[in-house]
C-alpha positions in Angstrom: -0.1 0.1 0.3 1.8 3.5 -1.2 0.5 6.7 -0.6 -1.2 7.0 -3.8 -3.5 4.7 -2.6 -5.3 7.8 -0.3 -6.7 10.5 -0.5 -3.9 13.4 -0.8 -5.1 15.7 1.7 -6.2 12.8 4.3 -2.3 11.5 3.8 -0.9 14.6 4.3 -3.1 15.3 7.4 -3.2 11.9 9.2 -1.0 9.2 7.4 2.2 11.4 7.4 3.0 11.9 10.8 5.6 10.6 13.3 5.2 7.3 15.2 5.0 7.2 18.7 8.1 4.9 19.2 9.9 7.7 17.2 8.4 10.5 19.4 8.8 9.0 22.8 12.6 7.8 21.9 13.1 11.8 21.1 11.5 12.5 24.3 13.9 10.0 26.2 16.7 12.0 24.4 15.7 15.3 25.5 15.4 13.9 29.1 18.2 12.1 29.0 20.4 15.3 27.8 18.6 17.7 30.3 20.0 15.6 33.0 23.3 14.8 31.6 24.0 18.2 30.4 24.6 20.3 33.4 26.5 17.5 35.1 29.0 18.2 32.4 29.8 22.0 33.2 32.2 21.3 35.9 34.7 19.0 33.7 34.1 21.1 30.6 34.9 23.9 32.9 38.1 22.2 34.3 39.2 21.1 30.6 38.8 24.6 29.3 41.0 25.9 32.4 44.0 23.6 32.0 43.7 24.6 28.0 44.1 28.4 29.3 40.9 29.2 28.1 38.9 31.0 31.1 34.9 30.4 31.1 32.7 31.0 33.6 30.4 28.4 35.0 27.5 30.7 34.1 28.2 31.4 30.8 29.2 27.8 29.7 25.7 27.1 31.5 23.9 29.2 29.3 25.5 28.1 26.2 24.9 24.6 26.8 21.7 25.6 27.7 21.1 27.1 24.2 22.5 24.5 22.1 20.4 21.9 24.0 17.2 23.7 23.3 17.9 24.4 19.6 19.6 21.1 18.3 17.6 18.8 20.6 14.4 20.2 21.2 13.6 22.5 18.2 15.8 21.2 15.0 14.8 17.4 15.3 11.1 17.9 14.2 11.6 20.5 12.1 14.2 18.4 9.8 11.8 15.7 9.7 9.1 17.4 8.6 11.3 19.3 5.9 12.6 15.7 4.9 8.9 13.8 4.7 6.0 15.3 2.8 3.0 15.8 4.8 4.6 15.7 8.2 4.5 19.6 8.6 0.6 19.4 8.6 0.6 17.0 11.6 3.3 18.9 13.2 0.6 22.0 12.7 3.4 24.2 11.2 1.2 26.3 10.0 1.3 30.3 9.4 -1.1 32.0 11.9 -2.8 35.2 11.0 -2.0 38.5 13.1 -5.2 38.1 14.9 -4.8 34.9 16.1 -1.1 35.4 17.1 -2.0 38.6 19.1 -4.9 36.7 20.9 -2.9 33.8 21.8 -0.6 36.6 23.5 -3.7 37.8 25.7 -4.0 34.0 26.7 -0.4 33.6 27.5 -0.3 36.9 29.7 -3.5 35.7 31.7 -1.7 32.6 32.5 1.0 34.9 34.5 -1.9 35.6 37.6 -3.1 32.4 37.6 0.4 30.8 37.8 2.0 33.2 40.3 -1.3 32.7 42.8 -1.2 28.9 42.2 2.2 28.5 43.0 1.8 30.4 46.2 -1.0 28.3 47.3 0.7 25.0 46.0 3.7 26.1 48.2 1.5 26.6 51.3 0.1 23.1 50.8 3.8 21.9 50.7 4.8 23.6 54.0 1.8 22.8 55.7 2.4 18.7 54.7 5.7 19.6 56.4 8.1 20.1 53.0 10.9 22.5 53.5 10.4 24.4 50.4 10.8 28.3 50.0 8.9 30.6 47.8 11.6 32.6 45.7 11.3 35.0 42.7 14.8 35.5 41.3 14.9 38.8 39.2 17.9 40.2 36.7 20.6 41.9 38.3 21.2 44.2 35.4 19.8 45.4 32.1 22.1 42.7 30.3 21.2 39.7 32.1 17.4 41.1 31.5 17.8 40.8 27.7 19.7 37.5 28.0 16.6 35.8 30.0 14.1 37.4 27.9 15.9 36.2 24.9 17.0 32.6 26.6 14.2 31.9 29.3 11.3 34.0 27.6 11.3 33.6 24.0 13.5 30.4 23.2 12.5 28.5 25.5 9.1 28.7 25.1 9.5 28.3 21.1 11.5 25.0 21.7 9.2 23.9 24.7 6.0 24.3 22.5 7.7 22.8 19.1 8.7 19.6 21.1 5.6 18.9 23.0 2.7 20.5 20.9 4.4 19.7 17.6 6.5 16.8 17.4 5.2 14.8 20.4 1.7 15.7 19.9 1.6 14.5 16.2 2.6 11.4 17.4 0.3 10.8 20.2 -2.6 12.0 18.2 -3.1 8.5 16.5 -4.6 7.6 19.8 -7.1 10.2 19.7 -7.0 14.0 20.5 -8.2 14.0 24.2 -5.6 11.1 24.9 -3.0 12.8 23.4 -3.9 15.9 25.4 -3.9 14.3 28.4 -0.5 12.3 28.0 1.3 15.5 26.6 0.4 17.4 29.2 1.5 15.2 31.9 4.8 14.7 30.0 5.1 18.4 29.9 4.5 18.6 33.5 6.9 16.0 34.3 9.6 17.0 32.0 10.6 20.0 34.1 11.5 18.0 37.1 9.9 20.5 39.8 7.3 19.4 42.4 7.1 22.9 43.8 6.2 23.9 40.0 4.5 20.7 38.9 0.6 22.3 38.9 1.6 25.2 37.3 3.5 23.6 34.7 0.2 21.5 34.1 -1.8 24.7 33.6 0.8 26.3 31.1 1.0 22.6 29.0 -2.8 22.1 28.8 -3.3 26.0 27.9 -0.8 26.1 25.4 -2.1 22.7 23.9 -5.3 23.9 23.7 -4.2 27.3 21.8 -2.4 24.8 19.6 -5.5 22.9 19.0 -7.8 25.6 18.7 -6.0 27.8 16.2 -4.2 24.7 14.4 -1.2 26.1 14.3 1.5 25.2 16.9 3.1 29.1 16.2 0.0 30.2 18.2 0.8 27.8 21.4 4.4 29.2 20.9 3.0 33.1 21.3 1.0 32.2 24.2 4.2 30.5 25.8 6.8 33.0 24.8 4.3 36.3 25.9 3.8 34.2 29.1 7.3 33.9 29.7 8.4 37.5 28.8 5.5 38.7 31.1 6.7 36.7 33.9 10.7 37.9 33.5 9.5 41.6 33.4 7.4 41.5 36.6 10.3 39.8 38.5 13.0 42.4 37.0 10.4 45.0 38.3 9.6 43.7 41.7 13.2 42.4 42.1 14.6 38.8 44.1 13.4 37.7 47.1 12.7 34.1 48.8 11.0 33.5 52.4 10.7 30.2 53.8 7.9 31.0 56.1 5.2 31.7 53.7 2.7 29.8 55.3 3.2 32.4 58.3 3.3 35.4 55.9 -0.1 34.5 54.4 -2.0 32.8 57.0 -1.1 34.3 59.9 -1.4 38.1 58.3 -4.8 37.3 56.8 -3.4 37.3 53.3 -5.4 33.6 52.3 -8.9 34.6 51.4 -7.2 37.4 48.8 -4.8 35.1 47.3 -7.5 32.3 46.8 -10.0 35.2 45.3 -7.0 35.9 42.9 -6.9 32.5 42.1 -10.5 32.1 41.1 -10.8 35.4 39.1 -7.5 34.6 37.1 -8.7 31.1 36.5 -12.3 32.2 35.4 -10.7 34.4 32.9 -8.6 32.1 31.4 -11.1 29.9 31.0 -13.3 32.6 29.6 -10.7 33.3 27.1 -9.9 29.6 25.8 -13.7 29.3 25.3 -13.6 32.4 23.1 -10.5 30.9 21.4 -12.5 27.7 20.9 -15.4 29.9 19.1 -13.0 31.7 17.0 -11.2 28.4 15.9 -15.0 26.9 15.0 -16.2 29.4 13.5 -12.9 30.0 11.2 -12.9 26.4 10.9 -9.1 25.7 12.4 -10.3 23.5 15.1 -12.4 20.1 14.1 -12.4 19.5 18.0 -10.9 16.6 19.7 -9.9 13.7 17.1 -12.4 10.8 17.4 -10.6 7.5 16.9 -13.0 4.8 17.0 -10.1 2.2 17.0 -7.0 4.0 18.2 -3.8 2.3 17.3 -2.4 -0.3 19.5 1.1 0.3 21.2 3.7 -2.4 20.2 6.2 -3.8 22.7 8.8 -1.7 21.8 6.4 1.2 21.9 5.6 0.0 25.3 8.9 -0.4 26.4 10.6 2.8 25.2 7.8 4.8 26.8 8.6 3.1 30.0 11.9 4.1 30.1 11.1 7.9 28.9 8.6 8.1 32.1 11.1 6.6 34.5 13.7 9.0 33.1 11.5 12.1 33.2 10.1 11.0 36.6 13.9 10.5 38.1 14.2 14.5 38.0 10.6 15.1 40.1 12.0 12.7 42.5 15.1 14.1 42.9 13.2 17.4 43.4 10.7 15.6 45.8 13.6 14.2 48.0 15.6 17.9 48.5 12.2 19.3 50.0 11.6 16.5 52.1 12.6 15.4 55.5 11.6 12.0 56.9 
C-alpha cells in the first residue's frame, strides 16, 4: 500500500505523522540530555581551564542550555518535517494570521496571575504537609542579564518547548485520539520540568498552550502564548526584584492574606477559562479546530513502544523524584 492509495489531503494530514516510538524515543533523548548536560559543566570548565581558556560556569551553562534547546528540542522535528512530505501538516506548522497570534499572546499573559497565585497556594500546601520548601523569585541583576533572560528563557524556551511537546510529540500521540494525546502530553510536559513545587503550574501551562495550538490549528500560536507568558513573568520579576521567604505559611495565613490569594486564584482561573472558550469559538468559526480527533479504533501500542515509553517515563520522573527528595525530610 502506497501513499497514492489514499486521498492526498487525508494522507498529508493524518497518515504522514511520526510514530509513537519515534516521538517517545525523542522525548527520552531530550530528558536524558537535560539530566546529563548540567553535570558536564564542571568537567568542561576544568578542561577549558587546563587549556588556558577561562570561562565562567554561568556562561557555560547558558551556552549549553541554548544549544540543548536548539539542537535537541527544536531542530529534530523541523528537519523531520522538511524531509517527509505531509509531516508539517501533522505538526501544525501552519502560519497563523495576526489576529490569532495577538489573541494567543493575550491568553499567555492571562496565565501569569494564575501561575503566581497557584504557586503560592501549592507552596503553602507543601509547607503544611511538612516539606522544607521556600518561595523565591529571582530577578535579573542588570539590563544585560534582563535581555539575556528574555531571549533565552522568555523566547527560546517557549519556542522549543512548544515545538517539542505540541508539535512533534502531539503529532505522534494523536494517533490514539486528540483527548488522549492532550492528556498524555500535558502530563509529559509537567513531569519533564522535574519540579515538584512547580508541577501544578506546568500542568496549567501545558494544557493551555496545547488547547491554543489545537483551537488555532497552528503550533506557532502555542509558541506565542508561551513566549508572552515567559516574557511577562521575567519583566514582572525584574520590576519587583528578587526575594525569598521560608515563612510563607506564616506570612499568608497568619497575616490574613489567604482570602485575597484564593480570590485572585478564582478570578484569574475564570478569566483564563473565558479566554480559552472564546478562542475555541473563534477556531470553530474559522474552521481551524475540528474538535478533538475522534479515533474509533486508536492504534494499539507495540511492545517496543511500551518499552521505550516506560524507560522515558522513568527517566522523566527521576528528575521529579530528585526534586521531591530535596524538599522532604523524613
